[in-house]
N, C-alpha and C positions, 0 to 999 in steps of 0.2 A: 152368538150362541153361548150360553152359560156352560162352563166346563165342570161345574160342581154337580155331583149326584146326591140327591136327597131321598132318603128312605123314610117311610111313615113311622115305623117302629123298628127297634132292634130285631135283627134276623134270627136271634137265638130263641128257640121255642120257650115260652114261659116268661120272657122278659118284656116289660111294658115301657121301657125307656126309649127316648129319642136317640137315634144313632149319632155318632160323630160325623162331621162333614167328610164327604168322600169315603164313607165306610158304611157297611151294612150293620155294624155292631156298635154298641154304646161304650164298650170297654174292652180292655185286653182280656179280662175274665171271660166275657161272652164269646169273644173270637176264639179263644183257646179251648172253650168248652162247648162249641157250637153243636157238636153231635151228641152231647150228653143230655139226656132227658132228666129234668128235675122238677119236683113239685114247687120248690121255692128257688127263684133266681138268686144267685150269689154275687151279683155285680156290685152290690153295696150302695147303689144310688137310693136316695130318699124317695119313697113312694113306690119302689119296686119290691120284689120279693113277694109277689102275689101268691099266697098259699092256695093250693087247690086248682091252679090253672089247668094242669094236665089230668088230674084225677079228682073229680068232685067227690065229696063224701065227708063223713065226720072226721074231725081232726083229733082223734084219740088213738093212742097206741094200739096196735093189733097184737094179739097173742096167738101163738101157733097151737 
């Protein structure tokens, strides 16, 4: 039996990356910020940082 655990994508909400072997997360950043909801993931991997994953809508600044 293979002892390695493989997850489909990083467990941090909003991250699109593949996780590290034997981890649910792709990076230390995602693991340390696992409970922080973000529109743009800050893990720094190429192809991640998908804007609007959590809140669809226009990408323009909102004024109060």
